[in-house]
C-alpha positions as CSV (number, residue, x, y, z in Angstrom):
1,X,165.6,80.8,39.1
2,X,163.2,81.6,36.3
3,X,161.1,84.6,37.3
4,X,158.6,86.9,35.6
5,X,157.8,90.5,36.3
6,X,154.5,91.7,34.9
7,X,154.5,95.4,34.2
8,X,157.4,97.5,32.7
9,X,156.7,100.8,34.4
10,X,159.4,102.3,36.7
11,X,158.9,99.9,39.6
12,X,158.4,96.7,37.5
13,X,161.4,97.5,35.4
14,X,163.5,98.3,38.4
15,X,162.4,95.1,40.1
16,X,163.2,93.1,37.0
17,X,166.6,94.7,36.7
18,X,167.3,93.9,40.4
19,X,166.3,90.3,40.1
20,X,168.4,89.9,36.9
21,X,171.4,91.5,38.7
22,X,170.9,88.9,41.5
23,X,171.6,86.2,38.8
24,X,168.0,85.1,38.1
25,X,166.7,84.5,34.6
26,X,164.1,87.2,34.4
27,X,161.4,88.0,31.8
28,X,159.7,91.4,31.9
29,X,156.3,91.8,30.3
30,X,155.7,95.2,28.8
31,X,152.4,96.5,27.5
32,X,154.1,98.9,25.1
33,X,156.3,97.5,22.3
34,X,158.5,100.6,22.4
35,X,159.4,99.9,26.0
36,X,160.2,96.2,25.3
37,X,162.4,97.2,22.3
38,X,164.3,99.9,24.3
39,X,164.9,97.5,27.2
40,X,166.0,94.7,24.8
41,X,168.2,96.7,22.5
42,X,169.5,99.7,24.4
43,X,169.2,98.2,27.9
44,X,167.6,101.4,29.0
45,X,164.2,102.8,29.9
46,X,164.9,106.5,29.9
47,X,161.2,107.5,30.4
48,X,161.1,105.9,33.9
49,X,164.7,105.2,34.9
50,X,166.9,107.9,33.4
51,X,170.6,107.2,33.2
52,X,170.3,103.6,34.4
53,X,172.0,100.8,32.5
54,X,169.7,97.7,32.7
55,X,171.3,94.2,32.9
56,X,171.7,92.8,29.4
57,X,170.3,89.5,30.7
58,X,166.9,91.1,31.4
59,X,164.5,89.9,28.6
60,X,161.5,92.2,27.8
61,X,158.5,91.0,25.8
62,X,155.0,92.0,24.9
63,X,154.0,88.3,24.8
64,X,152.5,87.5,28.2
65,X,152.5,83.7,27.5
66,X,156.2,83.9,26.7
67,X,156.9,86.0,29.8
68,X,155.2,83.4,32.0
69,X,156.4,80.2,30.4
70,X,158.1,77.8,32.8
71,X,158.6,80.5,35.5
72,X,158.9,79.6,39.2
73,X,157.5,82.9,40.6
74,X,155.6,85.7,38.9
75,X,155.8,89.3,40.3
76,X,152.8,91.5,39.5
77,X,153.8,95.2,39.2
78,X,151.0,96.9,37.3
79,X,148.8,99.8,38.6
80,X,146.0,98.6,40.9
81,X,143.2,99.4,38.3
82,X,144.7,96.9,35.9
83,X,145.6,94.2,38.5
84,X,142.4,92.2,38.2
85,X,142.8,91.6,34.5
86,X,146.5,90.8,35.0
87,X,145.8,88.2,37.6
88,X,143.1,86.6,35.5
89,X,145.4,86.3,32.5
90,X,148.3,85.0,34.7
91,X,146.0,82.3,36.2
92,X,145.1,81.1,32.8
93,X,148.8,80.7,31.7
94,X,150.5,79.6,34.9
95,X,150.5,76.1,36.6
96,X,148.6,76.1,39.9
97,X,151.6,76.0,42.2
98,X,153.5,79.0,40.9
99,X,153.4,81.8,43.5
100,X,152.0,85.2,42.5
101,X,153.6,88.1,44.3
102,X,151.9,91.5,44.4
103,X,154.3,94.4,44.1
104,X,151.5,97.0,43.7
105,X,150.7,99.5,46.4
106,X,147.1,100.2,46.1
107,X,143.4,99.2,46.5
108,X,140.8,98.3,44.0
109,X,138.5,101.2,44.0
110,X,135.4,99.4,42.9
111,X,135.6,96.7,45.5
112,X,137.9,98.2,48.2
113,X,139.9,94.9,48.0
114,X,143.6,94.6,48.6
115,X,145.6,93.3,45.7
116,X,146.1,89.8,47.2
117,X,142.3,89.6,47.7
118,X,141.9,90.5,44.0
119,X,144.4,87.8,43.2
120,X,142.6,85.2,45.4
121,X,139.4,85.9,43.4
122,X,141.0,85.6,40.0
123,X,143.5,82.9,40.8
124,X,141.9,80.8,43.5
125,X,144.0,78.4,45.4
126,X,147.3,79.7,44.3
127,X,150.2,80.7,46.6
128,X,150.2,84.4,47.1
129,X,152.6,86.9,48.7
130,X,153.1,90.7,48.8
131,X,156.4,92.6,48.4
132,X,156.4,96.1,50.0
133,X,158.5,98.6,51.9
134,X,160.6,101.8,51.3
135,X,161.8,101.2,47.8
136,X,162.0,104.0,45.2
137,X,162.3,102.4,41.8
138,X,165.3,104.5,40.6
139,X,167.3,103.7,43.7
140,X,166.6,100.0,43.4
141,X,167.6,100.0,39.8
142,X,170.9,101.7,40.8
143,X,171.5,98.9,43.3
144,X,171.4,101.3,46.3
145,X,171.0,99.5,49.7
146,X,167.3,98.8,50.2
147,X,165.2,96.8,52.7
148,X,161.7,95.5,52.1
149,X,159.1,93.1,53.5
150,X,157.7,89.9,51.9
151,X,154.4,88.8,53.5
152,X,152.3,85.7,52.9
153,X,149.8,83.6,54.9
154,X,152.0,80.7,54.0
155,X,155.4,81.0,55.8
156,X,157.0,78.8,53.2
157,X,155.9,81.0,50.4
158,X,157.1,84.1,52.2
159,X,160.5,82.6,52.8
160,X,160.8,81.3,49.2
161,X,160.1,84.8,47.8
162,X,162.4,86.3,50.5
163,X,165.3,84.2,49.2
164,X,164.5,85.0,45.6
165,X,164.6,88.8,46.0
166,X,167.4,89.1,48.5
167,X,170.9,90.2,47.4
168,X,173.8,91.9,49.2
169,X,172.3,95.3,48.3
170,X,168.6,94.3,48.8
171,X,167.5,92.8,52.2
172,X,164.1,91.2,52.5
173,X,162.4,90.4,55.8
174,X,159.5,87.9,55.9
175,X,156.1,88.4,57.6
176,X,152.8,86.7,58.0
177,X,150.9,89.9,58.2
178,X,149.6,90.3,54.7
179,X,146.8,92.7,55.7
180,X,149.2,95.1,57.6
181,X,151.8,95.1,54.9
182,X,149.4,95.7,52.0
183,X,147.4,98.4,53.8
184,X,150.5,100.2,54.9
185,X,151.8,100.3,51.4
186,X,148.5,101.6,50.0
187,X,147.5,104.1,52.7
188,X,150.9,105.8,53.0
189,X,150.3,107.3,49.5
190,X,147.4,109.2,50.9
191,X,149.5,110.8,53.6
192,X,152.3,111.5,51.0
193,X,149.9,113.6,49.0
194,X,149.1,115.6,52.2
195,X,152.8,115.9,52.9
196,X,153.4,117.3,49.4
197,X,150.5,119.8,49.9
198,X,152.2,121.0,53.1
199,X,155.4,121.5,51.2
200,X,153.7,123.2,48.3
201,X,152.0,125.6,50.6
202,X,155.4,126.7,51.9
203,X,155.1,125.2,55.4
204,X,158.2,123.8,57.1
205,X,159.6,120.7,58.7
206,X,157.5,121.1,61.9
207,X,154.3,120.7,59.9
208,X,155.6,117.7,57.9
209,X,156.7,116.0,61.1
210,X,153.3,116.4,62.7
211,X,151.6,115.2,59.5
212,X,153.7,112.1,59.2
213,X,153.3,111.2,62.9
214,X,149.5,111.7,62.9
215,X,149.3,110.0,59.5
216,X,151.0,106.9,60.9
217,X,148.5,106.9,63.8
218,X,145.5,107.0,61.5
219,X,146.6,104.4,59.0
220,X,147.6,102.1,61.9
221,X,144.0,102.5,63.3
222,X,142.5,101.4,60.1
223,X,145.0,98.6,59.4
224,X,144.5,97.1,62.9
225,X,140.7,97.4,62.6
226,X,140.9,95.4,59.3
227,X,143.1,92.7,60.8
228,X,146.6,94.0,60.5
229,X,149.2,94.2,63.3
230,X,150.3,97.4,64.9
231,X,154.0,96.3,65.0
232,X,153.9,95.9,61.2
233,X,152.9,99.5,60.8
234,X,155.8,100.5,63.0
235,X,158.2,98.6,60.7
236,X,159.6,98.9,57.2
237,X,156.3,98.4,55.4
238,X,154.6,101.0,57.6
239,X,156.8,103.7,59.1
240,X,159.7,103.1,56.8
241,X,157.7,103.5,53.6
242,X,155.7,106.4,55.0
243,X,158.8,108.4,55.9
244,X,160.3,107.7,52.4
245,X,157.2,108.6,50.5
246,X,156.4,111.7,52.5
247,X,159.9,113.2,52.4
248,X,161.7,111.8,49.3
249,X,162.0,113.8,46.2
250,X,161.3,110.8,44.0
251,X,157.8,110.3,45.5
252,X,155.2,110.7,42.7
253,X,152.4,111.1,45.3
254,X,154.4,113.8,47.2
255,X,155.1,115.6,43.9
256,X,151.4,115.6,43.0
257,X,150.6,117.1,46.5
258,X,153.2,119.8,46.0
259,X,151.5,120.8,42.8
260,X,148.2,120.9,44.5
261,X,149.6,123.0,47.3
262,X,151.1,125.4,44.8
263,X,147.6,126.0,43.4
264,X,147.3,123.6,40.5
265,X,144.1,121.6,39.9
266,X,144.1,117.8,40.2
267,X,144.1,117.5,36.4
268,X,147.0,119.8,36.1
269,X,148.9,118.1,38.8
270,X,148.3,114.7,37.3
271,X,149.5,115.8,33.9
272,X,152.9,116.8,35.2
273,X,153.9,113.1,35.5
274,X,153.7,110.1,33.2
275,X,153.6,107.8,36.2
276,X,150.5,106.8,38.2
277,X,150.1,108.4,41.6
278,X,148.2,105.6,43.3
279,X,147.2,107.8,46.3
280,X,144.6,109.6,44.3
281,X,142.4,106.5,43.8
282,X,143.5,105.1,47.2
283,X,142.1,108.1,49.0
284,X,138.6,107.3,48.0
285,X,139.0,103.6,48.8
286,X,140.6,104.4,52.2
287,X,137.8,106.7,53.2
288,X,135.2,104.2,52.3
289,X,137.0,101.4,54.1
290,X,137.3,103.7,57.2
291,X,133.6,104.5,57.1
292,X,132.7,100.8,56.9
293,X,135.0,100.0,59.8
294,X,134.0,103.0,61.9
295,X,137.5,104.4,62.0
296,X,138.3,108.1,61.9
297,X,140.7,109.2,59.1
298,X,141.0,113.0,59.5
299,X,143.9,113.4,57.0
300,X,142.3,111.0,54.5
301,X,139.0,112.8,54.8
302,X,140.6,116.2,54.1
303,X,142.6,114.7,51.1
304,X,139.3,113.4,49.7
305,X,137.8,116.9,50.0
306,X,140.8,118.4,48.2
307,X,141.0,115.8,45.5
308,X,137.4,115.3,44.7
309,X,135.3,118.1,46.3
310,X,137.1,121.2,45.4
311,X,138.3,122.1,48.9
312,X,141.3,124.6,48.8
313,X,144.5,122.9,50.0
314,X,145.3,125.5,52.6
315,X,141.8,125.2,54.1
316,X,142.3,121.4,54.4
317,X,145.6,121.8,56.3
318,X,144.1,124.5,58.5
319,X,141.1,122.3,59.3
320,X,143.5,119.6,60.6
321,X,145.3,122.0,62.9
322,X,142.0,123.4,64.2
323,X,140.4,120.0,65.1
324,X,139.1,119.6,68.6
325,X,141.9,119.4,71.2
326,X,142.3,116.0,72.8
327,X,144.9,113.6,74.3
328,X,147.4,112.1,72.0
């Protein structure tokens, strides 16, 4: 099939490479001409995917119209803060029936909307889906076995995208729970920052296990309150992605947390990577969503205090341990 991937960061390029390896005709839109040139000529993108040979059939371009011309599905893999403009431009260039698939794990800070909600505003009436789950870009690009979830309100769209992305090394499950899948993918980044802080402070596996378990409980509470399903949060899009992001060395949100736990400021921690840690912005949005829904987010609240209010990381972790005793 003819597919487009919008966004040539680590995840967008890895997704494009995967789809090209699965024998699709794939065009990858890059904002930077240097990235498009490196992908097209060297079949590499060393800045984001070091050591990975990209499929020669993967076509990279800075021309959005050319990337989207005659495609059957468009995958959107740009940071959440740029998604609204990307969906607006895609809607202008694509026929009405072409599905738009969000591959971005975040929330729009200004509106607190999920990415498919942003897409629905900018591209009304179009088929929408979300792709999420435990999927480090570098491992996907290396064709290491991976399992993800594709969710859509339209079962036919979910199953179409499921077929498009599936390969012997990449298994996709379909779901109708768009809310649960999207919120799980966004909120786990907040918990991952906390997990990194725990590691940066020098605490051990006991502390991380407790944090991940209680983190799953609080993001489940919020997702269910906003219309998601608890079983979704117990699956690949929820628990699977949470465990990966909180414990894996490739997690950019965990690495940012490690730097904070080691005593660096947010500006210093952010400058250590050229990739976006979505959890920083998502922390603010998640706390606002929780306050609107009347849901308690203890970890999220402490992360907001560390990231935006100057609270020392160790004080935040200690505060979580010293909360009022109660039943699990």
